[in-house]
Each structure stands twice: as structure tokens, then as C-alpha cells.
C-alpha positions as a Markdown table, in Angstrom:
| # | Residue | x | y | z |
|---|---|---|---|---|
| 1 | Met | 65.6 | 84.4 | 66.7 |
| 2 | Thr | 63.8 | 87.6 | 67.6 |
| 3 | Lys | 64.9 | 90.5 | 65.6 |
| 4 | Val | 64.4 | 94.3 | 66.2 |
| 5 | Pro | 62.3 | 96.4 | 65.7 |
| 6 | Leu | 59.8 | 94.3 | 67.3 |
| 7 | Gln | 56.6 | 93.6 | 65.2 |
| 8 | Asn | 54.4 | 92.7 | 68.4 |
| 9 | Pro | 56.2 | 94.2 | 71.5 |
| 10 | Lys | 54.9 | 93.1 | 74.8 |
| 11 | Pro | 56.3 | 95.3 | 77.3 |
| 12 | Asp | 55.9 | 94.7 | 81.0 |
| 13 | Ile | 56.8 | 97.4 | 83.4 |
| 14 | Glu | 55.4 | 95.5 | 86.5 |
| 15 | Asn | 58.1 | 93.0 | 85.8 |
| 16 | Phe | 60.9 | 95.6 | 85.3 |
| 17 | Val | 60.1 | 97.0 | 88.6 |
| 18 | Lys | 60.1 | 93.5 | 90.2 |
| 19 | Val | 63.4 | 92.8 | 88.8 |
| 20 | Ile | 65.0 | 96.1 | 90.0 |
| 21 | Arg | 63.7 | 95.6 | 93.5 |
| 22 | Gly | 64.8 | 91.8 | 93.4 |
| 23 | Glu | 61.4 | 90.3 | 93.9 |
| 24 | Thr | 61.9 | 88.1 | 90.8 |
| 25 | Val | 64.5 | 86.5 | 88.8 |
| 26 | Pro | 63.4 | 86.6 | 85.0 |
| 27 | Arg | 64.2 | 84.3 | 82.3 |
| 28 | Arg | 65.9 | 86.9 | 80.3 |
| 29 | Pro | 67.1 | 90.6 | 81.5 |
| 30 | Pro | 64.8 | 93.3 | 80.8 |
| 31 | Leu | 66.3 | 96.3 | 78.7 |
| 32 | Val | 67.4 | 99.5 | 80.1 |
| 33 | Glu | 68.8 | 102.8 | 78.6 |
| 34 | Leu | 69.3 | 106.2 | 80.0 |
| 35 | Phe | 68.4 | 107.5 | 76.4 |
| 36 | Leu | 69.2 | 106.9 | 72.9 |
| 37 | Asp | 70.9 | 110.0 | 71.3 |
| 38 | Phe | 68.3 | 111.9 | 69.0 |
| 39 | Glu | 70.1 | 110.8 | 66.1 |
| 40 | Ile | 69.8 | 107.0 | 66.8 |
| 41 | Glu | 66.3 | 107.6 | 67.6 |
| 42 | Arg | 65.6 | 109.3 | 64.1 |
| 43 | Glu | 67.5 | 106.7 | 62.4 |
| 44 | Ile | 65.6 | 104.0 | 63.8 |
| 45 | Ser | 62.1 | 105.8 | 63.3 |
| 46 | Gln | 62.9 | 106.7 | 59.8 |
| 47 | Thr | 65.0 | 103.7 | 58.1 |
| 48 | Tyr | 63.4 | 100.9 | 60.3 |
| 49 | Leu | 59.9 | 102.0 | 61.2 |
| 50 | Gly | 59.2 | 104.2 | 58.1 |
| 51 | Arg | 57.9 | 107.2 | 60.4 |
| 52 | Glu | 59.4 | 110.7 | 60.0 |
| 53 | Tyr | 61.0 | 112.2 | 63.1 |
| 54 | Pro | 60.7 | 116.0 | 63.3 |
| 55 | Phe | 63.1 | 117.8 | 65.9 |
| 56 | Pro | 61.3 | 119.1 | 68.8 |
| 57 | Thr | 60.5 | 122.8 | 68.4 |
| 58 | Gly | 58.3 | 123.8 | 71.3 |
| 59 | Glu | 55.2 | 123.9 | 69.1 |
| 60 | Arg | 52.6 | 121.7 | 70.8 |
| 61 | Glu | 51.3 | 119.9 | 67.3 |
| 62 | Gly | 54.7 | 119.2 | 66.0 |
| 63 | Asp | 56.2 | 117.9 | 69.5 |
| 64 | Ala | 53.2 | 115.5 | 69.7 |
| 65 | Val | 54.4 | 114.1 | 66.7 |
| 66 | Tyr | 58.1 | 113.8 | 68.1 |
| 67 | Leu | 56.8 | 112.2 | 71.3 |
| 68 | Lys | 54.6 | 109.6 | 69.6 |
| 69 | Asn | 57.6 | 108.6 | 67.6 |
| 70 | Arg | 59.9 | 108.4 | 70.7 |
| 71 | Ile | 57.3 | 106.5 | 72.4 |
| 72 | Glu | 57.2 | 104.2 | 69.0 |
| 73 | Val | 60.9 | 103.4 | 69.0 |
| 74 | Tyr | 61.5 | 102.5 | 72.5 |
| 75 | Tyr | 58.1 | 100.3 | 72.4 |
| 76 | Arg | 59.2 | 98.6 | 69.3 |
| 77 | Met | 62.9 | 98.1 | 70.5 |
| 78 | Gly | 61.5 | 96.0 | 73.4 |
| 79 | Tyr | 61.7 | 98.5 | 76.2 |
| 80 | Asp | 59.4 | 98.6 | 79.4 |
| 81 | Tyr | 59.3 | 102.4 | 79.7 |
| 82 | Leu | 60.2 | 105.7 | 78.4 |
| 83 | Arg | 62.1 | 108.2 | 80.3 |
| 84 | Val | 61.3 | 111.7 | 79.7 |
| 85 | Ser | 63.6 | 114.8 | 80.8 |
| 86 | Gly | 63.5 | 118.5 | 80.8 |
| 87 | Gly | 61.5 | 121.2 | 82.4 |
| 88 | Leu | 64.3 | 123.0 | 84.5 |
| 89 | His | 67.0 | 125.0 | 82.8 |
| 90 | Phe | 70.0 | 126.1 | 84.4 |
| 91 | Pro | 71.7 | 128.7 | 82.2 |
| 92 | Gly | 75.8 | 128.4 | 82.5 |
| 93 | Lys | 78.8 | 128.0 | 80.5 |
| 94 | Leu | 79.2 | 125.0 | 77.9 |
| 95 | Arg | 82.4 | 124.1 | 75.8 |
| 96 | Thr | 81.7 | 123.2 | 72.5 |
| 97 | Ala | 83.3 | 121.8 | 69.3 |
| 98 | Ala | 82.4 | 120.3 | 66.0 |
| 99 | Asp | 81.2 | 116.9 | 66.1 |
| 100 | Thr | 83.4 | 114.4 | 64.4 |
| 101 | Ser | 81.2 | 111.6 | 64.4 |
| 102 | Met | 81.1 | 109.4 | 61.4 |
| 103 | Asn | 78.1 | 107.7 | 62.0 |
| 104 | Leu | 75.4 | 110.0 | 62.6 |
| 105 | Pro | 76.6 | 113.5 | 63.3 |
| 106 | Arg | 75.2 | 116.7 | 64.8 |
| 107 | Gln | 77.0 | 120.0 | 64.1 |
| 108 | Ile | 78.0 | 120.8 | 67.7 |
| 109 | Arg | 78.7 | 118.7 | 70.6 |
| 110 | Gly | 79.1 | 120.0 | 74.0 |
| 111 | Trp | 81.0 | 119.5 | 77.4 |
| 112 | Ala | 80.9 | 120.7 | 80.9 |
| 113 | Glu | 82.9 | 123.7 | 81.8 |
| 114 | Glu | 86.4 | 122.7 | 83.4 |
| 115 | Gly | 87.5 | 126.2 | 84.5 |
| 116 | Val | 85.4 | 128.8 | 85.6 |
| 117 | Gly | 81.4 | 129.0 | 85.3 |
| 118 | Val | 79.0 | 131.7 | 85.8 |
| 119 | Ile | 78.9 | 131.7 | 89.5 |
| 120 | Ser | 82.3 | 132.7 | 91.5 |
| 121 | Ser | 81.0 | 135.2 | 93.9 |
| 122 | Trp | 77.7 | 136.1 | 96.0 |
| 123 | Ala | 77.0 | 138.9 | 93.6 |
| 124 | Asp | 76.9 | 136.3 | 90.9 |
| 125 | Phe | 74.9 | 134.1 | 92.9 |
| 126 | Glu | 72.2 | 136.9 | 93.9 |
| 127 | Ser | 72.0 | 138.0 | 90.0 |
| 128 | Tyr | 71.7 | 134.4 | 88.6 |
| 129 | Pro | 68.3 | 133.6 | 87.2 |
| 130 | Trp | 67.4 | 130.5 | 89.2 |
| 131 | Pro | 64.6 | 128.5 | 87.5 |
| 132 | Asp | 61.3 | 128.3 | 89.5 |
| 133 | Pro | 59.9 | 124.7 | 89.6 |
| 134 | Ala | 56.2 | 126.1 | 89.7 |
| 135 | Lys | 56.4 | 127.7 | 86.5 |
| 136 | Ser | 57.9 | 124.6 | 84.6 |
| 137 | Asp | 55.8 | 123.3 | 81.7 |
| 138 | Leu | 54.7 | 119.6 | 82.3 |
| 139 | Trp | 52.9 | 119.0 | 78.9 |
| 140 | Ala | 55.6 | 116.8 | 77.7 |
| 141 | Tyr | 55.6 | 114.6 | 80.7 |
| 142 | Glu | 51.7 | 114.7 | 80.8 |
| 143 | Phe | 51.6 | 114.0 | 77.0 |
| 144 | Val | 53.5 | 110.7 | 77.3 |
| 145 | Ala | 52.1 | 109.6 | 80.6 |
| 146 | Asp | 48.8 | 109.6 | 78.6 |
| 147 | Ser | 50.0 | 108.1 | 75.3 |
| 148 | Leu | 52.2 | 105.3 | 76.5 |
| 149 | Pro | 51.1 | 101.6 | 75.0 |
| 150 | Glu | 49.5 | 99.1 | 77.6 |
| 151 | Gly | 52.3 | 97.7 | 79.7 |
| 152 | Met | 54.9 | 100.5 | 79.4 |
| 153 | Gly | 55.8 | 102.9 | 82.1 |
| 154 | Leu | 57.1 | 106.2 | 82.7 |
| 155 | Phe | 60.4 | 107.5 | 84.2 |
| 156 | Val | 61.3 | 111.0 | 84.7 |
| 157 | Cys | 64.4 | 113.3 | 85.1 |
| 158 | Pro | 63.9 | 117.1 | 85.1 |
| 159 | Thr | 67.6 | 117.9 | 84.6 |
| 160 | Ser | 71.1 | 117.0 | 85.1 |
| 161 | Gly | 72.3 | 116.1 | 88.5 |
| 162 | Phe | 72.8 | 117.8 | 91.8 |
| 163 | Leu | 76.5 | 117.6 | 91.4 |
| 164 | Glu | 76.7 | 118.1 | 87.5 |
| 165 | Val | 74.5 | 121.2 | 87.5 |
| 166 | Pro | 77.0 | 123.3 | 89.9 |
| 167 | Leu | 80.2 | 121.8 | 88.8 |
| 168 | Gly | 79.5 | 122.0 | 85.1 |
| 169 | Gly | 78.0 | 125.2 | 83.9 |
| 170 | Leu | 77.3 | 127.1 | 87.3 |
| 171 | Met | 80.6 | 127.1 | 88.8 |
| 172 | Gly | 83.1 | 125.2 | 86.6 |
| 173 | Tyr | 85.0 | 122.2 | 87.7 |
| 174 | Glu | 88.3 | 123.9 | 88.8 |
| 175 | Asn | 86.4 | 126.8 | 90.5 |
| 176 | Leu | 84.2 | 124.7 | 92.4 |
| 177 | Cys | 87.3 | 122.7 | 93.9 |
| 178 | Tyr | 89.0 | 126.2 | 94.8 |
| 179 | Leu | 85.5 | 127.4 | 96.3 |
| 180 | Ile | 84.9 | 124.3 | 98.4 |
| 181 | Tyr | 87.9 | 125.5 | 100.5 |
| 182 | Asp | 87.8 | 129.4 | 99.9 |
| 183 | Asp | 84.0 | 130.1 | 100.3 |
| 184 | Pro | 82.3 | 126.9 | 101.3 |
| 185 | Glu | 79.0 | 129.0 | 102.1 |
| 186 | Leu | 78.7 | 130.0 | 98.8 |
| 187 | Val | 79.2 | 126.5 | 97.6 |
| 188 | Ala | 76.5 | 125.3 | 100.0 |
| 189 | Ala | 74.2 | 128.0 | 98.8 |
| 190 | Val | 74.7 | 127.3 | 95.0 |
| 191 | Phe | 73.8 | 123.5 | 96.1 |
| 192 | Gln | 71.0 | 124.3 | 98.0 |
| 193 | Arg | 69.2 | 126.5 | 95.4 |
| 194 | Thr | 70.1 | 123.9 | 92.8 |
| 195 | Ala | 68.4 | 121.2 | 95.1 |
| 196 | Glu | 65.7 | 123.1 | 95.8 |
| 197 | Ala | 64.6 | 123.6 | 92.1 |
| 198 | Met | 65.0 | 120.1 | 91.2 |
| 199 | Cys | 63.4 | 118.6 | 94.1 |
| 200 | Gly | 60.4 | 121.1 | 93.6 |
| 201 | Leu | 59.7 | 120.0 | 90.0 |
| 202 | Tyr | 59.9 | 116.2 | 91.1 |
| 203 | Glu | 57.3 | 116.9 | 93.7 |
| 204 | Arg | 54.9 | 118.2 | 90.9 |
| 205 | Leu | 55.7 | 115.2 | 88.7 |
| 206 | Ala | 55.3 | 112.5 | 91.3 |
| 207 | Gly | 51.6 | 112.1 | 90.8 |
| 208 | Leu | 51.8 | 111.5 | 87.2 |
| 209 | Pro | 49.7 | 108.6 | 85.7 |
| 210 | Asn | 51.8 | 105.5 | 84.5 |
| 211 | Leu | 54.9 | 106.9 | 86.6 |
| 212 | Arg | 56.8 | 104.2 | 88.1 |
| 213 | Gly | 60.2 | 105.6 | 89.0 |
| 214 | Leu | 62.5 | 108.5 | 89.0 |
| 215 | Phe | 65.9 | 107.9 | 86.9 |
| 216 | Gln | 68.2 | 110.7 | 87.9 |
| 217 | Gly | 71.6 | 111.1 | 86.4 |
| 218 | Asp | 74.5 | 112.5 | 88.4 |
| 219 | Asp | 78.0 | 111.7 | 87.2 |
| 220 | Met | 80.3 | 112.0 | 90.6 |
| 221 | Gly | 83.2 | 109.6 | 89.5 |
| 222 | Tyr | 86.0 | 109.3 | 87.2 |
| 223 | Lys | 88.1 | 106.0 | 86.4 |
| 224 | Thr | 89.7 | 106.1 | 89.8 |
| 225 | Gly | 87.6 | 107.9 | 92.3 |
| 226 | Thr | 85.1 | 110.9 | 92.9 |
| 227 | Leu | 85.1 | 114.0 | 91.0 |
| 228 | Ile | 85.3 | 115.9 | 94.5 |
| 229 | Gly | 85.9 | 114.3 | 98.0 |
| 230 | Pro | 83.6 | 111.7 | 99.2 |
| 231 | Asp | 83.0 | 114.0 | 102.4 |
| 232 | Glu | 82.0 | 116.8 | 100.2 |
| 233 | Leu | 79.7 | 114.5 | 98.4 |
| 234 | Arg | 78.0 | 113.7 | 101.7 |
| 235 | Lys | 77.7 | 117.0 | 102.6 |
| 236 | Tyr | 76.6 | 119.0 | 99.3 |
| 237 | Val | 74.9 | 115.9 | 97.1 |
| 238 | Leu | 73.7 | 112.8 | 98.8 |
| 239 | Pro | 71.2 | 114.5 | 100.9 |
| 240 | Ser | 69.4 | 115.6 | 97.9 |
| 241 | His | 69.6 | 112.0 | 96.5 |
| 242 | Lys | 68.1 | 110.8 | 99.7 |
| 243 | Lys | 64.9 | 113.6 | 99.1 |
| 244 | Leu | 64.4 | 112.0 | 95.9 |
| 245 | Ala | 64.6 | 108.5 | 96.8 |
| 246 | Asp | 62.6 | 108.9 | 100.0 |
| 247 | Leu | 59.9 | 110.7 | 97.7 |
| 248 | Ala | 60.0 | 108.0 | 95.2 |
| 249 | His | 59.4 | 105.3 | 98.0 |
| 250 | Glu | 56.6 | 107.4 | 99.6 |
| 251 | Arg | 55.0 | 107.0 | 96.2 |
| 252 | Gly | 55.5 | 103.3 | 95.6 |
| 253 | Leu | 58.2 | 104.1 | 92.9 |
| 254 | Ile | 61.7 | 103.3 | 92.5 |
| 255 | Tyr | 64.9 | 105.3 | 92.3 |
| 256 | Ile | 67.4 | 104.8 | 89.7 |
| 257 | Leu | 70.6 | 106.5 | 89.7 |
| 258 | His | 72.6 | 106.8 | 86.8 |
| 259 | Cys | 76.3 | 107.5 | 87.8 |
| 260 | Cys | 79.5 | 107.5 | 86.0 |
| 261 | Gly | 82.9 | 106.6 | 87.4 |
| 262 | Ser | 84.6 | 104.7 | 90.3 |
| 263 | Ile | 82.3 | 105.6 | 93.2 |
| 264 | Asp | 83.0 | 102.6 | 95.6 |
| 265 | Asp | 83.8 | 105.4 | 98.2 |
| 266 | Ile | 80.2 | 106.4 | 98.6 |
| 267 | Met | 78.6 | 103.2 | 97.6 |
| 268 | Pro | 77.6 | 102.2 | 101.1 |
| 269 | Asp | 76.1 | 105.6 | 101.5 |
| 270 | Leu | 74.2 | 105.3 | 98.4 |
| 271 | Ile | 72.7 | 102.0 | 99.1 |
| 272 | Asp | 72.3 | 102.1 | 103.0 |
| 273 | Asp | 71.5 | 106.0 | 103.6 |
| 274 | Val | 70.3 | 107.4 | 100.3 |
| 275 | Gly | 68.5 | 104.0 | 99.3 |
| 276 | Ile | 68.9 | 103.8 | 95.8 |
| 277 | Asp | 67.2 | 101.0 | 94.0 |
| 278 | Ala | 69.6 | 100.8 | 91.1 |
| 279 | Arg | 73.0 | 102.1 | 89.7 |
| 280 | His | 73.2 | 102.7 | 86.1 |
| 281 | Ser | 76.6 | 103.4 | 84.1 |
| 282 | Phe | 79.6 | 101.2 | 83.9 |
| 283 | Glu | 82.7 | 101.1 | 81.7 |
| 284 | Asp | 85.1 | 98.1 | 81.6 |
| 285 | Glu | 88.2 | 100.2 | 82.6 |
| 286 | Gly | 88.0 | 100.7 | 86.4 |
| 287 | Asn | 84.2 | 100.1 | 86.5 |
| 288 | Pro | 83.0 | 96.9 | 85.0 |
| 289 | Ile | 79.2 | 95.8 | 85.7 |
| 290 | Gln | 80.5 | 92.4 | 86.6 |
| 291 | Asp | 82.7 | 93.4 | 89.7 |
| 292 | Phe | 79.6 | 95.8 | 90.8 |
| 293 | Lys | 77.4 | 93.0 | 90.5 |
| 294 | Leu | 79.5 | 90.7 | 92.7 |
| 295 | Lys | 80.1 | 93.1 | 95.4 |
| 296 | Tyr | 76.6 | 94.9 | 95.5 |
| 297 | Gly | 74.2 | 92.8 | 93.5 |
| 298 | Asp | 72.3 | 91.3 | 96.6 |
| 299 | Arg | 71.5 | 94.8 | 97.7 |
| 300 | Val | 71.1 | 97.1 | 94.5 |
| 301 | Ala | 70.3 | 96.5 | 90.8 |
| 302 | Ala | 73.0 | 96.8 | 88.1 |
| 303 | Leu | 72.0 | 98.2 | 84.8 |
| 304 | Gly | 73.3 | 98.5 | 81.6 |
| 305 | Gly | 77.1 | 97.2 | 81.4 |
| 306 | Val | 78.1 | 96.8 | 77.5 |
| 307 | Asp | 81.1 | 99.2 | 77.4 |
| 308 | Ile | 80.6 | 101.9 | 74.9 |
| 309 | Asp | 83.9 | 101.4 | 73.2 |
| 310 | Lys | 83.2 | 97.8 | 72.5 |
| 311 | Leu | 79.6 | 98.7 | 71.5 |
| 312 | Cys | 81.1 | 101.1 | 68.9 |
| 313 | Arg | 84.3 | 99.1 | 67.8 |
| 314 | Leu | 83.8 | 95.3 | 68.2 |
| 315 | Pro | 82.7 | 93.5 | 64.9 |
| 316 | Glu | 79.1 | 92.3 | 65.4 |
| 317 | Asp | 80.0 | 88.6 | 66.2 |
| 318 | Gln | 82.3 | 89.5 | 69.0 |
| 319 | Leu | 79.8 | 92.1 | 70.2 |
| 320 | Arg | 77.2 | 89.6 | 70.7 |
| 321 | Ala | 79.5 | 87.2 | 72.5 |
| 322 | His | 80.6 | 89.8 | 74.7 |
| 323 | Thr | 77.0 | 90.8 | 75.2 |
| 324 | Arg | 76.1 | 87.2 | 76.2 |
| 325 | Lys | 78.8 | 87.1 | 78.7 |
| 326 | Ile | 77.7 | 90.1 | 80.4 |
| 327 | Ile | 74.1 | 88.4 | 80.7 |
| 328 | Glu | 75.5 | 85.1 | 81.7 |
| 329 | Glu | 77.7 | 86.8 | 84.7 |
| 330 | Cys | 75.3 | 89.1 | 85.7 |
| 331 | Met | 72.0 | 87.4 | 85.6 |
| 332 | Pro | 72.3 | 85.1 | 88.6 |
| 333 | Gly | 70.1 | 86.4 | 91.5 |
| 334 | Gly | 68.6 | 89.0 | 89.0 |
| 335 | Arg | 68.5 | 92.6 | 90.0 |
| 336 | Phe | 70.0 | 93.1 | 86.5 |
| 337 | Ala | 69.0 | 94.9 | 83.2 |
| 338 | Leu | 70.9 | 94.9 | 79.9 |
| 339 | Gly | 71.8 | 97.9 | 77.9 |
| 340 | Ser | 74.8 | 100.2 | 77.1 |
| 341 | Gly | 77.4 | 101.2 | 79.6 |
| 342 | Asn | 76.1 | 104.8 | 79.5 |
| 343 | Thr | 73.9 | 105.9 | 76.5 |
| 344 | Val | 73.6 | 104.9 | 73.0 |
| 345 | Cys | 75.6 | 107.7 | 71.6 |
| 346 | Asn | 75.3 | 109.2 | 67.8 |
| 347 | Tyr | 78.4 | 107.6 | 67.1 |
| 348 | Val | 77.5 | 103.9 | 68.0 |
| 349 | Pro | 76.7 | 101.9 | 65.0 |
| 350 | Val | 72.8 | 101.2 | 64.6 |
| 351 | Arg | 73.7 | 97.7 | 63.8 |
| 352 | Asn | 75.7 | 97.2 | 67.0 |
| 353 | Tyr | 73.1 | 98.7 | 69.2 |
| 354 | Met | 70.5 | 96.3 | 67.7 |
| 355 | Ala | 72.7 | 93.2 | 67.9 |
| 356 | Met | 73.1 | 94.1 | 71.7 |
| 357 | Val | 69.5 | 94.2 | 72.4 |
| 358 | Glu | 68.7 | 91.1 | 70.3 |
| 359 | Glu | 71.3 | 89.1 | 72.5 |
| 360 | Gly | 69.2 | 90.4 | 75.6 |
| 361 | Leu | 65.7 | 89.4 | 74.1 |
| 362 | Asn | 67.1 | 86.1 | 72.9 |
| 363 | Phe | 68.8 | 85.2 | 76.1 |
| 364 | Ala | 67.5 | 82.1 | 77.7 |
């Protein structure tokens, strides 16, 4: 049985892309993650690979070591790509609290602002320090693009999503809901400026070597529906995703959307109008990957699927059986990659994460 970390990985980004596009049905599913939390990456690097894992500081020499270690972790865990993010910062409000994880804790954990953010009026809008994509530093992207092992590809994502940025730190969730009715022109302006910055940086990233796709996150749903109305998403959010999907396809790339929650109301829009190639992020309560695969799997790829609660709390033998069941139910017809339902959080036991990966690597 194959064990991770791998001794002699054989990444195949070309196969990964073909699976996403539905051009091949592989013997086993490729692996996929939005990301592993820093603490998980560090634990694998230090404990299993014997490599130091410095925290990124913004200094090139130290950050080069950090990025090389990130590449090594994903390479040795069996992934065909590394997803790199950052470059755009939207200052805003964030709710914080102490991290209570018993596994690999950090000091502080942050959440989106539920009430009122930093923009509630036109005066706030005009004084806000909107980021300039032309001034973003692309060094980390360029370093990774030039440092990937043979067979690995690059996916990029400059910041959180077209809905997440305005809903989270900029306006706040409740405030946004009121402003949609009280000042829709202000809402439109905030979404437009957000999209201009994001799309502008993607234009700069689109020519990187080894780039194989855009992997944008944008949580638009919760357990039973969308966070704002489907019509509002069609008005303020989906056109920006379409711009990115069009950019990707014009450059021969794929467009992957990470989106949490129940978004059935806009899935036809995402598939037929926006043109996403894959959707990532599933949870068993209200949004299981098996249901998505049955409903949409002939038109778009389904990625991930191992519910985070189960990944954290199931005994290893039960988790392995659960993972195999997901693979068996989602592999027919292809257009499926295996991974966590969301991200490999710092509170996921590393042994459980490795068990999930091993089940994918050993599936036949």
C-alpha cells in the first residue's frame, strides 16, 4: 500500500486538467485542496520531511525557503499543483477570538464581520484605500512558477471572493443586506471597485509559466440557500466570475470555483453562463458531493467532498471506509478529484488527513 509522504512522487498536471475537463476517466482520482492550513503544512514539513518551516516574513531570502518547503509538502503528498494566493489586500473589519484547537493551535482565529464594516456611505467609499493591482508584488507567484518540480502546475488566487470581500470586511453582512435596498448604487460601486482590482491582478498573472488555472474562492451560500438573493448574485457577483472564466479559457486555462453552501439556485448560471469548469467545497449536511455529482457531474467537475467534521472526528478505519465510499460513488464518468470538503484546517488530525490521501492514492 502506498503511504504518504511519497518517496518518488509523479505529479501529472496534464492528467489533472483533463480529468477536470472530462477528457479522461482516470484509474484513481487526482487529489485536490483549496489549501492546507499553515500549521498542517509545517507539521508535515518538520515531522515527516525533516525540513524547517519558517513563517513568511516578507523578506525574499526567508520567503524563498518557506515557498520551497510549501512546494515540497504538496509534491510529496501527491498533488499535481500548488495554489498560490495573495497580492491584494482590502483593509476591513474582522472578528477575532482565541483559537481553541486542541491539535495545532494558533493564537487568533478570524471571522468575517457580521454587522457593519468600514463602508456604509459614499464618504467611506471615497476615502477607502482601494488596492492598485498594478502595484501588487508578483514575486511569490513568479518564484513558485519557476520552482515547481516537473509535472506540477500552478493555480492562482489573489484574494478572497467577489462577494466575500464586500460582504465581509468592507460593508459587513447585515449592513450589505440593508444597503442593497437603501443604497443600491453604493453597493454596485463597492462591488465594481472590488472586481476591478481583482480582475486587474488576474490579468497580470495570466501569463505566468506553468500556470494551468485560476482557483478562486467565493463563499455564496450556507446550509439551505444563498447568502444574498440569487438575483443580487446575478447582478453584483456572477458577471465578475464570468470575466475570470472567460480570461482563463482564452488563455487555455481552467476555472475552478470554491464556494461553500447550498447554491442550487445559481448553479445553472455558474455552469451555462459563467462557465466554471469545477466546483469545490461540500459538506454532508445540506450539500453532499454525491448529490452534486449525480445532478451536475456530466457538465462540471466535483472536487473534494470529505466532510470536515468526519475528517476531524471519525476513527481512522471509519474515515478510510467513508473516503472509499465517496470515491466509488463519484468516480463513474470522471470529473472528480478527492480532498477535504473545504480545507485541511489546523484542527484536522494530521493522521486522519494522511489516511484520506492514502485512500485516494491506493484506489483501484
